[in-house]
Structure formats: structure tokens, C-alpha cells
C-alpha positions as CSV (number, residue, x, y, z in Angstrom):
1,M,0.0,0.0,0.0
2,S,1.3,3.5,-0.8
3,Y,0.0,6.8,0.5
4,S,-1.4,9.4,-1.8
5,T,-2.1,12.4,0.5
6,A,0.2,15.3,0.2
7,D,1.3,15.1,3.8
8,S,2.5,11.6,3.4
9,F,5.1,12.7,0.9
10,R,6.6,15.5,3.0
11,H,10.3,15.2,3.3
12,V,11.4,13.6,6.5
13,T,13.9,15.9,8.2
14,L,16.6,15.6,10.9
15,D,14.2,17.3,13.3
16,D,11.7,14.5,12.7
17,V,14.3,11.9,13.5
18,R,15.4,13.8,16.6
19,G,11.8,14.0,17.7
20,A,11.4,10.3,17.1
21,Q,14.5,9.7,19.3
22,K,12.8,11.6,22.2
23,T,9.6,9.5,21.7
24,L,11.6,6.3,21.8
25,A,13.6,7.2,25.0
26,G,13.1,4.4,27.5
27,V,11.3,2.3,24.8
28,A,13.9,1.2,22.2
29,R,17.4,0.2,23.3
30,V,20.5,2.0,22.2
31,T,21.9,-1.1,20.7
32,A,25.6,-2.0,20.9
33,M,28.2,-1.4,18.3
34,E,30.8,-4.2,18.2
35,G,34.1,-4.1,16.3
36,S,34.8,-7.1,13.9
37,R,38.5,-7.9,13.8
38,H,38.0,-10.5,11.0
39,L,36.0,-8.1,8.7
40,S,38.4,-5.3,9.5
41,Q,41.3,-7.4,8.3
42,L,39.4,-8.3,5.1
43,A,38.4,-4.7,4.4
44,G,41.7,-3.1,5.4
45,S,40.0,-0.6,7.6
46,P,37.9,-0.8,10.8
47,V,34.5,-2.5,10.5
48,H,31.9,-2.2,13.2
49,L,28.6,-4.0,13.6
50,K,25.5,-2.1,14.7
51,C,23.6,-4.8,16.5
52,E,19.9,-4.2,15.9
53,N,19.5,-7.9,16.2
54,L,19.7,-7.2,20.0
55,Q,16.9,-4.7,19.9
56,R,13.7,-5.4,21.7
57,T,11.6,-7.8,19.5
58,G,14.8,-8.8,17.8
59,S,14.9,-6.1,15.1
60,F,14.8,-2.3,14.3
61,K,11.1,-2.5,13.4
62,L,10.0,-1.5,17.0
63,R,11.4,2.0,16.4
64,G,9.2,2.9,13.5
65,A,6.1,1.1,14.7
66,Y,6.2,2.8,18.1
67,V,6.7,6.3,16.6
68,R,3.9,5.8,14.1
69,I,1.4,4.5,16.7
70,A,2.5,7.1,19.3
71,G,1.6,9.8,16.8
72,L,-2.0,8.6,16.3
73,L,-4.9,10.8,17.5
74,P,-7.0,9.6,20.5
75,E,-9.9,8.5,18.2
76,E,-7.5,6.6,16.0
77,R,-5.9,4.8,18.9
78,A,-9.4,3.9,20.1
79,A,-10.1,2.2,16.7
80,G,-7.0,0.0,17.1
81,V,-4.3,-0.7,14.6
82,V,-3.7,-3.5,12.0
83,A,-0.6,-4.7,10.3
84,A,0.5,-7.4,7.9
85,S,3.8,-9.1,8.3
86,A,5.7,-12.4,8.2
87,G,7.7,-11.6,11.2
88,N,9.7,-8.6,12.4
89,H,7.1,-5.8,11.6
90,A,4.5,-8.0,13.3
91,Q,6.4,-8.2,16.5
92,G,7.3,-4.5,16.4
93,V,3.7,-3.5,16.0
94,A,2.5,-5.9,18.7
95,L,4.9,-4.6,21.3
96,A,4.5,-1.0,20.4
97,S,0.7,-1.3,20.6
98,S,0.9,-3.0,24.0
99,L,3.2,-0.4,25.4
100,L,0.8,2.3,24.2
101,G,-2.4,0.6,25.3
102,V,-3.7,0.2,21.7
103,H,-5.4,-3.0,20.5
104,S,-3.5,-4.5,17.6
105,T,-4.5,-7.1,15.0
106,V,-1.7,-8.6,12.9
107,F,-2.3,-10.7,9.8
108,M,0.4,-13.2,9.1
109,P,0.8,-15.8,6.2
110,D,-0.4,-19.3,6.9
111,G,3.2,-20.6,6.5
112,A,4.8,-18.0,8.9
113,P,7.4,-19.6,11.2
114,L,5.8,-20.8,14.5
115,P,8.3,-18.9,16.7
116,K,7.4,-15.6,15.0
117,I,3.6,-16.3,15.4
118,S,4.1,-17.2,19.1
119,A,6.2,-14.1,19.8
120,T,3.7,-11.8,18.1
121,R,0.9,-13.2,20.3
122,E,3.1,-13.0,23.4
123,Y,3.7,-9.3,22.7
124,G,0.0,-8.7,22.8
125,A,-1.4,-8.8,19.3
126,E,-4.4,-10.7,18.0
127,V,-2.9,-12.8,15.2
128,R,-4.9,-13.9,12.2
129,L,-3.4,-16.3,9.7
130,H,-4.4,-15.6,6.1
131,G,-2.9,-16.3,2.7
132,Q,0.1,-18.2,1.4
133,V,2.1,-15.2,0.4
134,V,2.5,-11.7,2.0
135,D,0.5,-10.0,-0.8
136,E,-2.6,-12.0,0.2
137,T,-1.9,-11.2,3.8
138,L,-1.5,-7.5,3.1
139,A,-4.8,-7.5,1.2
140,A,-6.6,-9.1,4.1
141,A,-5.2,-6.5,6.5
142,Q,-6.2,-3.6,4.3
143,E,-9.7,-5.0,3.9
144,Y,-9.9,-5.4,7.7
145,A,-8.8,-1.7,8.1
146,A,-11.5,-0.5,5.7
147,R,-14.2,-2.6,7.3
148,T,-13.4,-1.8,11.0
149,G,-11.7,1.6,10.9
150,A,-8.5,0.3,12.4
151,V,-5.4,2.2,11.3
152,F,-3.2,0.3,9.0
153,I,0.5,0.5,10.1
154,H,2.7,0.2,7.0
155,P,6.1,-1.4,7.6
156,F,8.1,1.2,5.6
157,D,5.9,3.6,3.5
158,H,5.2,6.4,6.1
159,P,7.2,9.4,7.3
160,D,6.8,8.6,11.0
161,V,8.0,5.0,10.4
162,I,11.1,6.3,8.5
163,A,11.8,8.9,11.2
164,G,11.7,6.1,13.8
165,Q,14.1,3.9,11.8
166,G,16.4,7.0,11.4
167,T,17.2,6.9,15.1
168,V,19.6,4.1,14.2
169,G,21.6,6.6,12.2
170,L,21.8,9.1,15.1
171,E,23.1,6.3,17.3
172,I,25.8,5.3,14.7
173,L,27.0,8.9,14.6
174,D,27.3,9.0,18.4
175,Q,29.0,5.6,18.7
176,C,31.3,6.0,15.7
177,P,31.7,9.7,14.9
178,E,34.5,9.0,12.4
179,V,32.3,6.6,10.3
180,G,33.1,6.7,6.6
181,T,30.5,4.3,5.1
182,I,27.3,2.8,6.5
183,V,26.1,-0.4,4.9
184,V,22.4,-1.3,5.4
185,G,20.0,-4.0,4.1
186,M,17.1,-2.8,2.0
187,G,13.6,-4.2,1.3
188,G,11.0,-1.5,1.1
189,G,13.7,1.0,2.1
190,G,12.4,2.4,5.4
191,L,15.6,1.8,7.4
192,A,18.0,2.9,4.7
193,A,15.9,6.1,4.1
194,G,15.8,6.9,7.8
195,I,19.5,6.4,8.3
196,A,20.3,8.5,5.2
197,V,18.1,11.4,6.5
198,A,19.8,11.4,9.9
199,V,23.4,10.9,8.8
200,K,23.5,13.0,5.6
201,A,22.1,16.1,7.5
202,V,25.0,15.9,10.0
203,R,27.8,14.3,7.9
204,P,27.0,14.6,4.2
205,D,30.4,13.1,3.4
206,V,29.4,9.7,4.8
207,R,28.6,7.1,2.1
208,I,25.3,5.2,2.5
209,V,25.3,1.9,0.7
210,G,22.1,-0.1,0.5
211,V,22.1,-3.9,0.0
212,Q,19.4,-6.0,-1.6
213,A,19.1,-9.8,-2.2
214,A,19.6,-10.4,-5.9
215,G,16.4,-12.3,-6.2
216,A,14.3,-9.5,-4.7
217,A,16.1,-6.4,-5.9
218,A,13.5,-3.8,-6.8
219,Y,15.6,-0.7,-6.1
220,P,18.1,-1.0,-9.0
221,P,15.4,-1.0,-11.7
222,S,13.4,1.6,-9.8
223,L,16.3,4.0,-9.6
224,A,17.1,3.5,-13.2
225,A,13.4,4.3,-14.1
226,G,13.2,7.2,-11.7
227,H,10.1,5.8,-10.0
228,P,9.2,2.7,-8.0
229,V,8.7,-0.4,-10.2
230,T,7.5,-3.9,-9.2
231,V,9.7,-7.0,-9.4
232,A,7.5,-10.0,-10.1
233,N,7.9,-13.0,-7.8
234,P,10.7,-11.8,-5.5
235,A,12.5,-14.8,-4.2
236,T,15.2,-15.0,-1.5
237,M,15.8,-16.7,1.9
238,A,16.1,-13.2,3.4
239,D,12.4,-12.7,4.0
240,G,13.0,-9.5,5.9
241,I,14.0,-7.8,2.6
242,R,11.9,-9.8,0.2
243,V,9.8,-6.8,-1.0
244,G,8.6,-6.6,-4.6
245,R,8.2,-2.8,-4.8
246,P,9.9,0.1,-3.0
247,G,7.7,2.4,-0.9
248,D,7.0,5.8,-2.5
249,V,8.1,7.7,0.6
250,P,11.4,5.9,1.2
251,F,12.1,5.8,-2.6
252,A,12.1,9.6,-2.9
253,I,14.6,9.8,0.0
254,I,16.9,7.0,-1.2
255,E,17.0,8.4,-4.7
256,E,18.3,11.6,-3.3
257,L,20.5,10.5,-0.4
258,V,21.7,6.9,-0.7
259,D,25.0,6.8,-2.6
260,E,24.9,3.2,-4.0
261,V,22.7,0.1,-4.0
262,R,24.4,-3.4,-4.3
263,T,23.0,-6.9,-4.6
264,V,24.2,-10.1,-3.0
265,S,23.5,-13.7,-3.9
266,E,22.0,-16.5,-1.7
267,D,25.4,-18.1,-1.3
268,Q,26.8,-14.8,-0.1
269,L,24.0,-14.4,2.4
270,S,24.5,-17.9,3.7
271,A,28.3,-17.3,4.1
272,A,27.6,-14.0,5.9
273,L,25.2,-15.6,8.3
274,L,27.7,-18.3,9.1
275,L,30.4,-15.7,9.7
276,C,28.3,-13.7,12.0
277,L,27.6,-16.8,14.1
278,E,31.1,-18.1,14.1
279,R,33.3,-15.0,14.3
280,A,31.0,-12.3,15.7
281,K,29.0,-14.7,18.0
282,M,25.8,-13.0,16.6
283,V,22.6,-14.8,15.7
284,V,21.4,-12.9,12.7
285,E,18.7,-13.6,10.1
286,P,19.6,-13.6,6.4
287,A,18.2,-10.0,5.9
288,G,20.2,-8.8,8.9
289,A,23.4,-10.4,7.5
290,S,23.1,-8.7,4.0
291,P,25.5,-5.8,4.8
292,V,28.1,-8.4,5.9
293,A,27.5,-10.3,2.7
294,A,28.3,-7.2,0.7
295,L,31.5,-6.7,2.6
296,L,32.5,-10.3,2.0
297,A,31.8,-10.0,-1.7
298,E,34.0,-7.0,-2.2
299,P,35.7,-6.0,1.1
300,G,38.0,-3.3,-0.3
301,A,35.1,-1.3,-1.9
302,F,34.1,0.6,1.2
303,A,35.8,3.6,2.7
304,G,36.4,3.1,6.4
305,P,35.6,3.1,9.1
306,V,32.6,1.0,8.0
307,V,29.5,0.4,10.0
308,A,27.4,-2.6,8.9
309,V,23.8,-2.6,10.4
310,L,22.7,-6.1,11.6
311,S,19.1,-5.2,11.2
312,G,17.5,-8.3,12.8
313,G,18.0,-11.6,14.5
314,N,14.6,-13.3,14.2
315,V,15.6,-16.4,12.3
316,D,13.5,-19.5,12.2
317,P,15.5,-22.5,13.6
318,V,14.6,-24.7,10.7
319,L,15.8,-22.0,8.2
320,M,18.9,-21.5,10.3
321,Q,19.8,-25.2,9.9
322,R,19.3,-25.0,6.2
323,V,21.2,-21.7,5.8
324,L,24.1,-22.9,7.9
325,R,24.5,-26.0,5.8
326,H,24.2,-23.9,2.6
327,G,26.8,-21.4,4.0
328,M,29.2,-24.3,4.8
329,A,28.8,-25.6,1.3
330,A,29.4,-22.1,-0.2
331,Q,32.6,-21.9,1.8
332,G,33.7,-25.4,0.7
333,R,33.2,-26.8,4.2
334,Y,30.4,-29.2,3.3
335,L,30.9,-31.7,0.5
336,A,28.3,-34.1,-1.0
337,V,30.0,-36.8,-3.0
338,R,28.6,-39.9,-4.9
339,L,30.8,-42.8,-5.8
340,R,30.7,-46.4,-7.0
341,L,32.3,-49.3,-5.2
342,T,32.2,-53.1,-5.2
343,D,29.3,-54.4,-3.1
344,R,31.0,-56.8,-0.7
345,P,31.3,-57.1,3.1
346,G,33.7,-54.6,4.5
347,A,33.6,-52.3,1.5
348,L,32.0,-49.4,3.4
349,A,34.4,-49.8,6.3
350,T,37.3,-49.5,3.9
351,L,35.8,-46.4,2.3
352,L,35.3,-44.8,5.7
353,G,39.0,-45.6,6.5
354,V,40.1,-43.6,3.4
355,L,38.0,-40.7,4.6
356,S,39.3,-40.9,8.1
357,A,42.9,-40.8,6.8
358,V,42.2,-37.4,5.2
359,D,40.3,-36.1,8.3
360,A,36.9,-35.8,6.6
361,N,34.0,-35.9,9.0
362,V,31.2,-38.1,7.7
363,L,27.7,-36.6,8.4
364,D,25.5,-39.0,6.5
365,V,25.8,-42.1,4.3
366,S,23.3,-43.7,2.0
367,H,23.5,-46.8,-0.2
368,I,22.0,-47.4,-3.6
369,R,22.0,-51.1,-4.7
370,T,19.0,-51.4,-7.1
371,D,19.6,-48.9,-9.8
372,P,19.6,-50.5,-13.3
373,R,22.8,-48.5,-14.1
374,L,24.7,-50.6,-11.6
375,G,26.4,-53.9,-12.3
376,L,25.5,-57.1,-10.4
377,T,28.3,-56.5,-7.8
378,E,28.3,-52.7,-7.7
379,A,26.7,-50.2,-5.3
380,E,26.6,-46.5,-5.2
381,V,27.3,-44.6,-2.0
382,E,26.3,-41.0,-1.3
383,L,28.3,-39.3,1.4
384,H,27.7,-35.9,3.1
385,L,31.1,-34.7,4.6
386,E,32.2,-31.8,6.7
387,T,35.5,-30.5,5.4
388,K,37.9,-27.7,6.1
389,G,37.6,-25.7,3.0
390,P,38.1,-25.9,-0.8
391,A,41.6,-27.2,-0.6
392,H,40.5,-30.0,1.8
393,C,37.6,-30.9,-0.6
394,A,40.1,-31.3,-3.4
395,E,42.3,-33.5,-1.2
396,V,39.4,-35.7,-0.3
397,G,38.5,-36.2,-4.0
398,H,42.1,-36.9,-4.9
399,S,42.4,-39.5,-2.0
400,L,39.2,-41.3,-3.1
401,R,40.4,-41.6,-6.7
402,E,43.9,-42.7,-5.6
403,A,42.2,-45.4,-3.6
404,G,40.5,-46.7,-6.8
405,Y,37.0,-45.4,-6.3
406,T,34.9,-44.1,-9.2
407,V,33.7,-40.7,-8.2
408,I,30.5,-40.0,-10.1
409,D,29.6,-36.5,-8.7
């Protein structure tokens, strides 16, 4: 949903962001900023992580939701609020509404992760499950708002929401006054727009770089066209930035103030999430790891000091398991190999001995004996191995071939 009233397109100012900061005092945490030695070494300049994954509700979304709802008139509060979200915005609206004594109804897709549904309810919202995709959920929330008079709280396309998200930028300036580049994930654009408003008004020399998932990158074609355009069927594991069309309000700001928009692949997102977990000890969702993915993709491209905004940490455990495995594979630390051997007693033990000799950790083994491609005395074995990197993968393959095994894949 986009807003068409003239007031909705007013330019968000530094004063708006400072006002939002006062509104959020005692509500939103001033989240930590942690240095990353590993990323600093890669980039050749200091890299800091702004840890919005440690914000209340697990993401920056509380900031904008609270400022938006706090600004409602008494009669609007009495009518309640409604939102549509698969996760982070849902939780932000739920907690903000509870703190302000406003009834909230949140529509979530039928397939939303159970932890996010449970958290949204625990924060005080009435949760209604509707639709298989967010567009269907959004339509249901808008119909509910029209029918009941509840105020629809958009996740990014409103000046008050952008001003609330911009408080992240003010905190970055306080915590790292010498910052040279801020890297931030982008879906609809609310967070990047808010940070850009706050930072550019004080330090116009700071570069703001937005990062989108390549499979859901609506900003590059929109910026090229000069207006928001829709990307059909956006697809990425980073559901927090899986948005098919930029918001009108943030787009106008980003077009003016954001210096660059980059895209990252699913492999790069997986590797970034794994790095955050292993090296920074941070649980971060794929969308929250997108700035780190951009740094890993081209570490020397950013003038330092660099601040990467970890925008959220609400990752579904099932997705986390899949992403970590994908990240290990992308780094050459997870190897799936299929080979052919003679089907006789002790053959598997001999094979495992070869793998043990090269220090490969076997995670899973499966036998295939009935495939018509196999000879009478042959079997295929598929192995999932944990390795130490690309060089170790090559060593494993070489050892298997040296031992006389036919490596098929």
C-alpha cells in the first residue's frame, strides 16, 4: 500500500528523527556497536557491527512502529491498529501497541514460522493467519482496516516510520563519529531512508550503501526508471528484505541521499550468516546479514571506518539449519559426493577408512543397490562430509580416486 495524500510525501527531516529519538527514549534500546577484527582485516579498515538484532523484539522494526502509533490521534488509537507481516514488523507493532495501550491485529501468512507467530501473540497482538504469500496477507489486513476503521501500520511507507528507523543513524554517529561508510540492508527502504536522512544532515560526506538480495532487488530497476517499479515474484531466503516494490516515501529519499545500492547472492547471504555466528557470535537472520554479505563480496570497496547494520536476528531455527548448511557448502566446508564401489562385506568400512585418513568428518551415508545402471556386484554410496575448505575438498576427492573409487559426482 502506498499513500497518496500530500502530507505523506513531506520530506522527512533531521528534526523529525530527533523528535522520534525523544519519543523512543526508554522504549527502544540504544543497541551495541561491536568491532569485527575479522571483517576489519578483510576490508583493510575498521569495521563495526551495529547490533539491531539485539533490539527489543529482535529487530529495528519496533522503532518505526512505536513512533507511528504514538503519533495517532486519540480516536485513531481507540479504533485500534492493524498490520500485515511475516515476522519482524508484526512483532514491532505488537509490542509498540501493547506499550501504548492500543489494540493490535496482525495478519500473518499461513506458513509463517511458528516462533514468530508465538512471539507476536506474546507481545499482545491478536494474530490472524491468512494467505500463502505476503501480498494476500496484506490485502486481508487492508480489507480489515477498511471494514473496521483500524489504522493500517505500514512497515516502511510512512514518514513517521522512517523517522523512527532513522534513530539508528543518530546512534551510529554517536557511537562511531568518524564513520566513513554505512552499509544497510534494504527491502522497502524504510531503514536505509531513515539512516540517510539522519546521517547526511550531519555528515554529508558519509557514504550510505544499500544492499538487496539479488532475487528481490526492486531498487536498481526503480532507480534506473526514476520511480518505484515492481519486481515479479521476488525470491530470497532473506524474508526481511523480500519486497517486490519500493515504498513511495522511502524511494524519494533513497533516490536523493543513498549513494549506492548493491545486490548479494543467496550463497553470499549464507556465508555472511555463518560468519556472524562463528566469528562475531551473533545470531542474525539472512536479511540482517546482508550488509556483511556485501562486505565479504568486495571487502575493499568501502571507505572506512565501516558500520554494517545487523538489522534483525529473528531467524526460524529450521531455516537457520538449512542456511548454515548452505553457508558451509558455499565456503567449501560441506561436501556431498557420490561414488561407485564393489558391493561386498567390509567395503563401506574400507571407504570410511580412506575418509578418516584425510580427516573428513562423515555426516551422512546412503547406499543405492537397485539402480539399473549398476552392475551385479556394484553399489553407489552418497556421502555428506564436513571438510575444512576448498583445498581440503580437493584433497578428499584426490584420495578417493587414488584409492581406486569411481567418483561420479
